[in-house]
NUKEBA-388157 format. One record per residue (C-alpha): x, y, z; residue number from 1. Coordinates in Angstrom, 1 decimal. Example, Ala and Ser with C-alpha at 12.3 -4.5 7.8 and 13.67 -1.06 7.14 Angstrom:
rec px=12.3; py=-4.5; pz=7.8; num=1
rec px=13.7; py=-1.1; pz=7.1; num=2
//
This chain:
rec px=44.7; py=-64.3; pz=-59.6; num=1
rec px=42.0; py=-64.6; pz=-61.9; num=2
rec px=39.7; py=-63.5; pz=-59.5; num=3
rec px=40.5; py=-60.1; pz=-58.4; num=4
rec px=41.6; py=-58.9; pz=-62.2; num=5
rec px=37.9; py=-59.8; pz=-63.3; num=6
rec px=36.9; py=-57.4; pz=-59.5; num=7
rec px=39.3; py=-55.0; pz=-60.8; num=8
rec px=38.3; py=-54.1; pz=-64.4; num=9
rec px=34.4; py=-54.2; pz=-62.8; num=10
rec px=35.3; py=-51.6; pz=-60.8; num=11
rec px=36.9; py=-49.6; pz=-63.1; num=12
rec px=34.2; py=-50.3; pz=-65.5; num=13
rec px=31.7; py=-49.0; pz=-62.9; num=14
rec px=33.8; py=-45.8; pz=-62.3; num=15
rec px=33.6; py=-45.0; pz=-65.8; num=16
rec px=30.1; py=-45.4; pz=-66.6; num=17
rec px=29.4; py=-43.5; pz=-63.4; num=18
rec px=31.0; py=-40.6; pz=-64.5; num=19
rec px=29.0; py=-40.9; pz=-67.6; num=20
rec px=26.5; py=-40.9; pz=-66.3; num=21
rec px=26.8; py=-37.2; pz=-64.4; num=22
rec px=28.4; py=-36.1; pz=-67.0; num=23
rec px=25.2; py=-36.8; pz=-69.1; num=24
rec px=23.2; py=-35.9; pz=-65.9; num=25
rec px=25.4; py=-32.7; pz=-66.0; num=26
rec px=24.6; py=-31.6; pz=-70.0; num=27
rec px=21.4; py=-32.4; pz=-69.7; num=28
rec px=19.8; py=-29.5; pz=-67.1; num=29
rec px=22.9; py=-27.0; pz=-68.2; num=30
rec px=20.0; py=-25.9; pz=-70.7; num=31
rec px=18.9; py=-22.4; pz=-71.0; num=32
rec px=15.1; py=-23.5; pz=-69.9; num=33
rec px=16.4; py=-25.1; pz=-66.3; num=34
rec px=19.3; py=-21.9; pz=-66.2; num=35
rec px=16.7; py=-19.5; pz=-66.4; num=36
rec px=14.6; py=-20.6; pz=-63.6; num=37
rec px=17.4; py=-21.3; pz=-60.9; num=38
rec px=19.4; py=-18.0; pz=-61.8; num=39
rec px=15.9; py=-16.0; pz=-61.1; num=40
rec px=15.0; py=-18.4; pz=-58.1; num=41
rec px=18.4; py=-17.2; pz=-56.7; num=42
rec px=18.3; py=-13.8; pz=-57.8; num=43
rec px=15.2; py=-13.5; pz=-55.7; num=44
rec px=16.3; py=-15.3; pz=-53.0; num=45
rec px=18.9; py=-12.8; pz=-53.0; num=46
rec px=21.7; py=-16.1; pz=-52.9; num=47
rec px=24.7; py=-14.5; pz=-54.9; num=48
rec px=27.2; py=-16.6; pz=-54.4; num=49
rec px=25.2; py=-20.0; pz=-55.8; num=50
rec px=23.8; py=-17.4; pz=-59.2; num=51
rec px=27.0; py=-16.7; pz=-59.6; num=52
rec px=28.6; py=-20.4; pz=-59.5; num=53
rec px=25.7; py=-21.2; pz=-61.5; num=54
rec px=26.2; py=-18.0; pz=-64.4; num=55
rec px=29.9; py=-19.5; pz=-64.6; num=56
rec px=28.7; py=-22.7; pz=-65.3; num=57
rec px=26.5; py=-22.1; pz=-67.5; num=58
rec px=28.6; py=-19.4; pz=-69.5; num=59
rec px=31.4; py=-22.3; pz=-69.6; num=60
rec px=28.8; py=-24.2; pz=-72.0; num=61
rec px=28.1; py=-21.6; pz=-74.2; num=62
rec px=24.1; py=-20.6; pz=-72.7; num=63
rec px=24.3; py=-17.1; pz=-72.2; num=64
rec px=21.1; py=-14.3; pz=-72.7; num=65
rec px=20.0; py=-10.6; pz=-71.4; num=66
rec px=18.7; py=-12.1; pz=-68.1; num=67
rec px=21.7; py=-14.1; pz=-66.8; num=68
rec px=24.1; py=-11.0; pz=-66.9; num=69
rec px=22.1; py=-8.8; pz=-65.3; num=70
rec px=21.1; py=-11.0; pz=-62.4; num=71
rec px=25.5; py=-12.0; pz=-62.6; num=72
rec px=26.3; py=-8.1; pz=-62.7; num=73
rec px=23.6; py=-7.4; pz=-59.7; num=74
rec px=24.9; py=-10.7; pz=-57.7; num=75
rec px=28.0; py=-8.5; pz=-57.6; num=76
rec px=27.5; py=-5.9; pz=-57.1; num=77
rec px=25.7; py=-6.9; pz=-54.3; num=78
rec px=28.7; py=-8.5; pz=-52.8; num=79
rec px=30.1; py=-5.5; pz=-53.2; num=80
rec px=33.0; py=-6.8; pz=-56.1; num=81
rec px=31.7; py=-3.9; pz=-58.7; num=82
rec px=34.8; py=-3.9; pz=-60.8; num=83
rec px=33.7; py=-8.1; pz=-61.4; num=84
rec px=30.3; py=-6.3; pz=-62.0; num=85
rec px=31.1; py=-3.8; pz=-64.7; num=86
rec px=32.0; py=-6.2; pz=-67.0; num=87
rec px=27.9; py=-8.4; pz=-67.0; num=88
rec px=26.2; py=-5.0; pz=-67.1; num=89
rec px=28.7; py=-3.3; pz=-69.7; num=90
rec px=27.2; py=-6.6; pz=-71.2; num=91
rec px=23.6; py=-6.1; pz=-70.7; num=92
rec px=24.0; py=-2.6; pz=-71.6; num=93
rec px=25.5; py=-3.3; pz=-75.1; num=94
rec px=22.5; py=-5.7; pz=-75.8; num=95
rec px=19.9; py=-3.2; pz=-73.8; num=96
rec px=21.0; py=0.4; pz=-74.6; num=97
rec px=17.3; py=1.6; pz=-73.1; num=98
rec px=17.2; py=-0.2; pz=-69.9; num=99
rec px=17.8; py=2.6; pz=-66.8; num=100
rec px=18.2; py=-0.5; pz=-64.0; num=101
rec px=21.2; py=-1.2; pz=-65.7; num=102
rec px=22.3; py=2.3; pz=-66.3; num=103
rec px=22.1; py=3.4; pz=-62.7; num=104
rec px=24.0; py=0.0; pz=-62.0; num=105
rec px=26.5; py=0.4; pz=-63.9; num=106
rec px=27.3; py=4.0; pz=-63.0; num=107
rec px=27.5; py=3.5; pz=-59.1; num=108
rec px=29.8; py=0.0; pz=-60.1; num=109
rec px=32.0; py=2.4; pz=-61.5; num=110
rec px=31.9; py=5.2; pz=-58.8; num=111
rec px=31.8; py=2.3; pz=-56.4; num=112
rec px=35.3; py=0.6; pz=-58.4; num=113
rec px=37.2; py=3.6; pz=-58.8; num=114
rec px=37.0; py=4.3; pz=-61.7; num=115
rec px=35.6; py=7.9; pz=-60.9; num=116
rec px=37.1; py=9.1; pz=-65.0; num=117
rec px=34.1; py=6.3; pz=-66.0; num=118
rec px=31.4; py=7.5; pz=-63.9; num=119
rec px=32.0; py=10.7; pz=-65.2; num=120
rec px=31.8; py=9.7; pz=-68.7; num=121
rec px=28.7; py=7.7; pz=-68.4; num=122
rec px=26.8; py=10.6; pz=-67.4; num=123
rec px=26.6; py=11.9; pz=-70.6; num=124
rec px=24.3; py=8.7; pz=-72.0; num=125
rec px=22.0; py=9.2; pz=-68.8; num=126
rec px=18.2; py=10.2; pz=-68.8; num=127
rec px=17.3; py=13.7; pz=-67.2; num=128
rec px=15.1; py=11.5; pz=-64.7; num=129
rec px=18.0; py=9.3; pz=-63.6; num=130
rec px=20.5; py=12.3; pz=-63.7; num=131
rec px=17.7; py=13.7; pz=-60.9; num=132
rec px=17.5; py=10.4; pz=-59.5; num=133
rec px=21.3; py=10.1; pz=-58.4; num=134
rec px=22.0; py=13.8; pz=-58.2; num=135
rec px=24.6; py=14.6; pz=-61.0; num=136
rec px=24.7; py=18.2; pz=-61.7; num=137
rec px=26.5; py=20.8; pz=-63.9; num=138
rec px=30.0; py=20.6; pz=-63.5; num=139
rec px=30.8; py=23.8; pz=-61.9; num=140
rec px=33.8; py=26.1; pz=-63.1; num=141
rec px=36.5; py=25.1; pz=-60.5; num=142
rec px=35.0; py=21.8; pz=-58.6; num=143
rec px=37.9; py=21.6; pz=-55.7; num=144
rec px=40.9; py=23.2; pz=-53.9; num=145
rec px=43.1; py=21.5; pz=-52.5; num=146
rec px=46.1; py=23.1; pz=-50.2; num=147
rec px=49.0; py=21.7; pz=-48.4; num=148
rec px=51.9; py=22.2; pz=-46.4; num=149
rec px=55.3; py=19.9; pz=-45.2; num=150
rec px=56.6; py=20.0; pz=-41.7; num=151
rec px=60.7; py=18.6; pz=-41.6; num=152
rec px=63.0; py=17.0; pz=-39.5; num=153
rec px=66.2; py=16.0; pz=-39.7; num=154
rec px=69.7; py=14.7; pz=-37.5; num=155
rec px=72.9; py=16.8; pz=-37.3; num=156
rec px=75.0; py=15.7; pz=-39.7; num=157
rec px=77.8; py=18.1; pz=-39.9; num=158
rec px=81.5; py=16.8; pz=-40.6; num=159
rec px=83.9; py=16.0; pz=-37.5; num=160
rec px=86.9; py=17.5; pz=-38.5; num=161
rec px=90.5; py=18.2; pz=-37.0; num=162
rec px=92.9; py=21.0; pz=-36.3; num=163
rec px=94.4; py=22.3; pz=-39.7; num=164
rec px=92.1; py=20.7; pz=-42.2; num=165
rec px=90.3; py=22.5; pz=-45.0; num=166
rec px=85.7; py=22.0; pz=-45.0; num=167
rec px=83.4; py=22.5; pz=-47.6; num=168
rec px=80.0; py=21.8; pz=-47.1; num=169
rec px=76.3; py=22.4; pz=-47.0; num=170
rec px=73.7; py=22.6; pz=-43.8; num=171
rec px=70.1; py=22.6; pz=-44.2; num=172
rec px=69.1; py=24.7; pz=-40.9; num=173
rec px=65.2; py=25.6; pz=-42.5; num=174
rec px=63.2; py=24.2; pz=-44.6; num=175
rec px=59.1; py=25.9; pz=-45.7; num=176
rec px=56.7; py=24.2; pz=-48.3; num=177
rec px=53.4; py=24.8; pz=-49.2; num=178
rec px=51.1; py=24.1; pz=-52.4; num=179
rec px=48.0; py=25.4; pz=-53.6; num=180
rec px=46.1; py=23.3; pz=-56.8; num=181
rec px=42.7; py=23.9; pz=-58.4; num=182
rec px=40.9; py=21.1; pz=-60.3; num=183
rec px=38.5; py=22.0; pz=-63.6; num=184
rec px=35.9; py=19.8; pz=-64.8; num=185
rec px=35.9; py=20.3; pz=-68.3; num=186
rec px=32.9; py=18.4; pz=-69.9; num=187
rec px=32.1; py=14.3; pz=-68.5; num=188
rec px=35.7; py=13.0; pz=-70.1; num=189
rec px=38.0; py=15.8; pz=-69.4; num=190
rec px=40.0; py=17.6; pz=-66.2; num=191
rec px=42.2; py=19.9; pz=-65.5; num=192
rec px=44.6; py=20.4; pz=-62.7; num=193
rec px=46.9; py=23.0; pz=-61.5; num=194
rec px=48.9; py=25.2; pz=-59.7; num=195
rec px=51.5; py=26.7; pz=-57.1; num=196
rec px=54.4; py=25.3; pz=-55.3; num=197
rec px=56.4; py=27.2; pz=-53.4; num=198
rec px=59.6; py=26.2; pz=-51.7; num=199
rec px=62.0; py=28.1; pz=-48.8; num=200
rec px=65.4; py=27.0; pz=-48.0; num=201
rec px=67.3; py=28.2; pz=-45.5; num=202
rec px=71.0; py=26.4; pz=-45.6; num=203
rec px=74.3; py=27.4; pz=-44.1; num=204
rec px=77.3; py=26.5; pz=-46.1; num=205
rec px=80.6; py=27.1; pz=-44.7; num=206
rec px=84.6; py=26.9; pz=-45.7; num=207
rec px=86.8; py=26.3; pz=-42.7; num=208
rec px=90.3; py=26.4; pz=-44.3; num=209
rec px=93.7; py=27.0; pz=-42.7; num=210
rec px=94.0; py=30.3; pz=-42.1; num=211
rec px=90.3; py=32.0; pz=-43.0; num=212
rec px=86.6; py=30.8; pz=-42.5; num=213
rec px=83.3; py=31.3; pz=-44.3; num=214
rec px=80.5; py=30.8; pz=-43.0; num=215
rec px=77.0; py=32.2; pz=-44.3; num=216
rec px=73.0; py=31.3; pz=-44.8; num=217
rec px=72.8; py=30.5; pz=-48.2; num=218
rec px=69.4; py=31.3; pz=-49.3; num=219
rec px=67.5; py=28.6; pz=-52.0; num=220
rec px=63.7; py=30.4; pz=-52.8; num=221
rec px=61.4; py=27.6; pz=-55.7; num=222
rec px=58.7; py=28.8; pz=-57.0; num=223
rec px=56.5; py=26.1; pz=-59.3; num=224
rec px=54.0; py=26.1; pz=-61.4; num=225
rec px=52.3; py=23.0; pz=-62.1; num=226
rec px=49.2; py=21.5; pz=-65.1; num=227
rec px=47.8; py=18.5; pz=-65.8; num=228
rec px=45.4; py=17.7; pz=-68.7; num=229
rec px=43.2; py=14.2; pz=-67.9; num=230
rec px=41.0; py=12.1; pz=-70.5; num=231
rec px=39.0; py=9.7; pz=-70.7; num=232
rec px=39.5; py=8.8; pz=-74.3; num=233
rec px=37.4; py=5.3; pz=-73.6; num=234
rec px=35.1; py=3.5; pz=-70.7; num=235
rec px=38.4; py=1.8; pz=-69.0; num=236
rec px=41.3; py=3.8; pz=-70.6; num=237
rec px=42.7; py=7.3; pz=-69.7; num=238
rec px=45.0; py=9.4; pz=-70.7; num=239
rec px=47.4; py=12.0; pz=-68.5; num=240
rec px=49.7; py=15.1; pz=-69.6; num=241
rec px=51.3; py=17.1; pz=-67.4; num=242
rec px=53.6; py=19.6; pz=-67.1; num=243
rec px=55.5; py=21.6; pz=-64.2; num=244
rec px=58.6; py=24.2; pz=-64.4; num=245
rec px=60.0; py=25.7; pz=-61.4; num=246
rec px=62.1; py=28.5; pz=-60.9; num=247
rec px=65.2; py=28.8; pz=-58.3; num=248
rec px=66.8; py=31.8; pz=-56.9; num=249
rec px=70.1; py=30.8; pz=-54.6; num=250
rec px=72.8; py=33.4; pz=-52.9; num=251
rec px=76.1; py=31.6; pz=-53.7; num=252
rec px=79.4; py=32.2; pz=-52.6; num=253
rec px=81.9; py=34.2; pz=-54.7; num=254
rec px=85.2; py=36.2; pz=-54.8; num=255
rec px=84.8; py=39.5; pz=-56.2; num=256
rec px=88.4; py=41.3; pz=-56.6; num=257
rec px=88.7; py=44.8; pz=-55.4; num=258
rec px=90.4; py=46.8; pz=-57.8; num=259
rec px=92.9; py=50.2; pz=-56.2; num=260
rec px=96.3; py=51.0; pz=-55.5; num=261
rec px=96.0; py=47.5; pz=-53.8; num=262
rec px=94.0; py=44.8; pz=-55.5; num=263
rec px=92.7; py=42.2; pz=-53.1; num=264
rec px=90.0; py=39.6; pz=-53.3; num=265
rec px=87.3; py=39.3; pz=-51.6; num=266
rec px=84.6; py=36.8; pz=-50.8; num=267
rec px=80.9; py=38.2; pz=-51.5; num=268
rec px=77.4; py=36.6; pz=-52.7; num=269
rec px=75.6; py=36.8; pz=-55.5; num=270
rec px=71.7; py=35.7; pz=-56.6; num=271
rec px=71.8; py=33.2; pz=-58.8; num=272
rec px=68.7; py=32.3; pz=-61.0; num=273
rec px=68.4; py=28.6; pz=-62.5; num=274
rec px=65.3; py=26.3; pz=-63.6; num=275
rec px=63.9; py=23.1; pz=-64.0; num=276
rec px=61.4; py=21.9; pz=-66.6; num=277
rec px=59.4; py=18.4; pz=-66.8; num=278
rec px=57.1; py=17.2; pz=-69.2; num=279
rec px=55.0; py=14.1; pz=-68.5; num=280
rec px=52.8; py=11.3; pz=-70.1; num=281
rec px=51.1; py=8.7; pz=-69.2; num=282
rec px=48.2; py=5.6; pz=-70.2; num=283
rec px=45.8; py=4.1; pz=-68.2; num=284
rec px=44.0; py=0.8; pz=-68.4; num=285
rec px=41.3; py=-0.5; pz=-66.6; num=286
rec px=41.0; py=-4.9; pz=-66.7; num=287
rec px=38.7; py=-6.1; pz=-64.2; num=288
rec px=40.9; py=-6.7; pz=-60.4; num=289
rec px=44.1; py=-4.7; pz=-62.4; num=290
rec px=44.9; py=-1.5; pz=-63.7; num=291
rec px=47.8; py=-0.8; pz=-65.4; num=292
rec px=49.5; py=2.9; pz=-65.9; num=293
rec px=52.4; py=3.1; pz=-68.2; num=294
rec px=54.2; py=6.6; pz=-68.4; num=295
rec px=57.5; py=8.1; pz=-69.4; num=296
rec px=58.6; py=11.5; pz=-68.3; num=297
rec px=61.4; py=14.2; pz=-69.7; num=298
rec px=63.4; py=16.8; pz=-67.2; num=299
rec px=65.8; py=19.0; pz=-67.4; num=300
rec px=66.2; py=19.2; pz=-63.8; num=301
rec px=70.0; py=20.5; pz=-61.9; num=302
rec px=71.4; py=21.5; pz=-65.4; num=303
rec px=71.1; py=17.8; pz=-66.2; num=304
rec px=68.9; py=16.1; pz=-68.7; num=305
rec px=66.3; py=13.0; pz=-67.8; num=306
rec px=64.0; py=10.6; pz=-68.7; num=307
rec px=62.0; py=8.3; pz=-66.5; num=308
rec px=60.4; py=5.3; pz=-67.8; num=309
rec px=57.2; py=3.6; pz=-65.5; num=310
rec px=55.0; py=1.0; pz=-65.1; num=311
rec px=52.3; py=0.6; pz=-62.2; num=312
rec px=49.9; py=-2.5; pz=-61.2; num=313
rec px=46.8; py=-1.8; pz=-59.4; num=314
rec px=45.4; py=-5.3; pz=-58.4; num=315
rec px=41.9; py=-5.1; pz=-56.2; num=316
rec px=41.2; py=-8.7; pz=-55.3; num=317
rec px=37.6; py=-8.1; pz=-53.5; num=318
rec px=36.7; py=-6.2; pz=-56.8; num=319
rec px=36.8; py=-3.0; pz=-54.7; num=320
rec px=38.5; py=0.1; pz=-52.9; num=321
rec px=38.1; py=-1.3; pz=-49.4; num=322
rec px=41.5; py=-3.2; pz=-50.5; num=323
rec px=44.2; py=-3.2; pz=-52.6; num=324
rec px=47.7; py=-3.7; pz=-53.9; num=325
rec px=50.1; py=-1.2; pz=-55.9; num=326
rec px=53.8; py=-2.4; pz=-56.9; num=327
rec px=55.4; py=0.4; pz=-59.6; num=328
rec px=59.2; py=0.6; pz=-61.4; num=329
rec px=60.4; py=3.4; pz=-62.7; num=330
rec px=64.0; py=3.6; pz=-64.6; num=331
rec px=65.5; py=7.0; pz=-64.5; num=332
rec px=68.1; py=7.8; pz=-67.6; num=333
rec px=70.8; py=11.0; pz=-66.0; num=334
rec px=72.2; py=12.4; pz=-68.7; num=335
rec px=76.0; py=14.2; pz=-68.4; num=336
rec px=79.0; py=15.3; pz=-69.3; num=337
rec px=80.6; py=12.4; pz=-66.8; num=338
rec px=77.8; py=9.9; pz=-68.3; num=339
rec px=74.3; py=8.1; pz=-68.2; num=340
rec px=73.6; py=7.5; pz=-64.8; num=341
rec px=70.6; py=4.9; pz=-64.7; num=342
rec px=68.8; py=4.6; pz=-61.1; num=343
rec px=65.9; py=1.7; pz=-60.2; num=344
rec px=63.1; py=3.1; pz=-58.3; num=345
rec px=61.0; py=0.2; pz=-57.5; num=346
rec px=57.8; py=0.8; pz=-55.0; num=347
rec px=55.3; py=-1.2; pz=-53.2; num=348
rec px=52.5; py=-0.1; pz=-50.9; num=349
rec px=48.6; py=-1.1; pz=-50.3; num=350
rec px=45.5; py=0.6; pz=-48.8; num=351
rec px=42.6; py=-0.5; pz=-47.1; num=352
rec px=39.7; py=1.1; pz=-45.5; num=353
rec px=39.6; py=0.9; pz=-41.8; num=354
rec px=35.8; py=2.6; pz=-41.4; num=355
rec px=35.8; py=5.7; pz=-43.4; num=356
rec px=39.1; py=5.7; pz=-42.6; num=357
rec px=41.2; py=5.0; pz=-45.4; num=358
rec px=45.6; py=4.3; pz=-44.9; num=359
rec px=48.2; py=3.4; pz=-47.1; num=360
rec px=51.4; py=2.0; pz=-46.2; num=361
rec px=54.3; py=2.3; pz=-49.4; num=362
rec px=58.1; py=1.7; pz=-49.0; num=363
rec px=59.9; py=2.7; pz=-51.9; num=364
rec px=64.0; py=0.7; pz=-52.1; num=365
rec px=66.5; py=3.3; pz=-54.8; num=366
rec px=67.8; py=6.5; pz=-55.0; num=367
rec px=65.6; py=9.6; pz=-55.8; num=368
rec px=68.0; py=11.8; pz=-57.1; num=369
rec px=66.5; py=14.3; pz=-60.2; num=370
rec px=63.8; py=12.1; pz=-60.0; num=371
rec px=59.5; py=13.1; pz=-60.3; num=372
rec px=56.9; py=11.4; pz=-58.9; num=373
rec px=53.1; py=11.8; pz=-58.7; num=374
rec px=52.3; py=12.4; pz=-62.3; num=375
rec px=55.4; py=15.0; pz=-62.2; num=376
rec px=53.8; py=16.9; pz=-59.3; num=377
rec px=56.6; py=16.1; pz=-56.8; num=378
rec px=60.1; py=17.3; pz=-58.0; num=379
rec px=63.1; py=15.9; pz=-55.9; num=380
rec px=65.7; py=18.2; pz=-57.2; num=381
rec px=67.8; py=18.1; pz=-54.1; num=382
rec px=71.2; py=18.1; pz=-54.0; num=383
rec px=71.1; py=15.8; pz=-51.0; num=384
rec px=70.4; py=12.3; pz=-52.4; num=385
rec px=67.7; py=10.2; pz=-50.6; num=386
rec px=67.4; py=6.7; pz=-50.5; num=387
rec px=65.0; py=3.5; pz=-49.5; num=388
rec px=61.5; py=5.8; pz=-48.9; num=389
rec px=59.3; py=4.3; pz=-46.2; num=390
rec px=55.7; py=6.6; pz=-45.5; num=391
rec px=52.4; py=5.8; pz=-44.3; num=392
rec px=49.1; py=7.8; pz=-45.9; num=393
rec px=45.6; py=8.4; pz=-44.4; num=394
rec px=43.0; py=10.4; pz=-45.6; num=395
rec px=38.7; py=10.2; pz=-44.7; num=396
rec px=36.0; py=12.1; pz=-46.0; num=397
rec px=34.0; py=14.2; pz=-44.3; num=398
rec px=30.3; py=16.0; pz=-45.3; num=399
rec px=29.6; py=13.8; pz=-47.8; num=400
rec px=32.5; py=13.8; pz=-49.7; num=401
rec px=32.9; py=17.2; pz=-50.1; num=402
rec px=35.6; py=17.6; pz=-47.7; num=403
rec px=39.0; py=15.3; pz=-47.4; num=404
rec px=41.8; py=15.7; pz=-44.7; num=405
rec px=44.8; py=14.2; pz=-45.5; num=406
rec px=48.1; py=13.2; pz=-43.8; num=407
rec px=51.4; py=11.9; pz=-44.5; num=408
rec px=54.4; py=10.3; pz=-42.5; num=409
rec px=57.6; py=10.1; pz=-44.7; num=410
rec px=60.6; py=8.2; pz=-43.0; num=411
rec px=64.4; py=8.3; pz=-45.1; num=412
rec px=67.6; py=8.2; pz=-45.6; num=413
rec px=69.7; py=10.6; pz=-46.8; num=414
rec px=72.7; py=11.5; pz=-48.2; num=415
rec px=74.9; py=13.9; pz=-48.4; num=416
rec px=78.0; py=15.2; pz=-49.9; num=417
rec px=81.2; py=17.1; pz=-48.8; num=418
rec px=85.0; py=17.9; pz=-49.0; num=419
rec px=88.0; py=17.4; pz=-46.4; num=420
rec px=91.1; py=18.9; pz=-48.2; num=421
rec px=89.8; py=18.6; pz=-51.5; num=422
rec px=88.7; py=14.8; pz=-51.2; num=423
rec px=85.2; py=13.9; pz=-51.5; num=424
rec px=83.5; py=12.3; pz=-48.5; num=425
rec px=79.1; py=10.9; pz=-48.2; num=426
rec px=77.4; py=11.2; pz=-44.6; num=427
rec px=73.7; py=9.0; pz=-44.3; num=428
rec px=70.8; py=11.1; pz=-41.6; num=429
rec px=67.7; py=10.5; pz=-41.1; num=430
rec px=65.2; py=12.7; pz=-42.5; num=431
rec px=61.4; py=12.9; pz=-41.8; num=432
rec px=58.3; py=14.6; pz=-42.7; num=433
rec px=54.6; py=15.5; pz=-42.8; num=434
rec px=52.6; py=16.1; pz=-44.7; num=435
rec px=49.2; py=17.7; pz=-44.4; num=436
rec px=46.6; py=18.9; pz=-46.7; num=437
rec px=42.9; py=19.8; pz=-47.0; num=438
rec px=40.7; py=19.3; pz=-50.0; num=439
rec px=37.2; py=20.9; pz=-50.4; num=440
rec px=35.2; py=19.9; pz=-53.4; num=441
rec px=32.1; py=22.0; pz=-54.6; num=442
//
């Protein structure tokens, strides 16, 4: 027993001494001359992953110098991990603001990581020669024009009634949509979007009563004017301010009193004009592999007042745009004379690049009513509630990014409300749409 204890103590002592020797040896080799020589050799041999490992060990031991930041930035860049490369190039730029090579690497890191506004802002400090080398031109008056249209399809949702029932229901029979938008680049850190959207809807409104029936085509026309201003306040920090106004012209059924020897009433149609207004503000902040957006909107839609705060998070696990996820949550508060309605909408989407095509499948849970999205560009002011949307977006670039083609498929459930014998009923029906667009960059 005594002999076993001695063996155990000897083995334990040997392990401790071994760890101590390895630790001392490691500390001896982690010094500026060794790191400088090793990372330079790895840089010459294009051993990017090993260079990053060596650099992390060096920084962990508080050994940092200009060329280490440069080499680690280039290593991440060569591995197409552009978002990680940005931090090292920014550190190197701060230490040596006149290094043209670092400026060029940093510009492309901003651009390829999706931080386009940072790349534009950064051009203000680039030399004339570097701008010519990269191919940066002066901002045109109109930087781009974007046009989109929409094709909708839905299942019949006419309510079933029995003889003698009194029915009141609106059924959509036709829908058309188009939008024309422009983009202006103002200086190197500001951007303006503005455009017009036209929507035409034809509903079949009918009232079936015991002794009479009214059936007419109810026309609804909606004209929207949209404006958004974006400013890159600092590198990695942007704010957006947007407004959307809508004028809605609709036909409404009304009772007309006839005067004369015998007074009577008849059913007629009158034109009614209503409006909607949305104000939107958001802040976006980049943190290497993450980007957060905090937003809020104030709106007046369908005669009610809404507040819609939201939070979105982008995650780029590989440091580039080849794959990313977007998680967002919005809580809408709808205020009316009957009280406040709170509804939560959660969205989850992913984006991936396949060859030169980008695909973005997404799913949303919650009810879309008096709801706004896409920086207040889209208004969900339909009387029928949208529920749980699924979508797939596909887009690609042609002619050296001059032309962008875009298509999106949406599939969701809508809820129609109607009355039978003055009792409220709801009916769910399937609805899908295809949105197509084209964008030309000047």
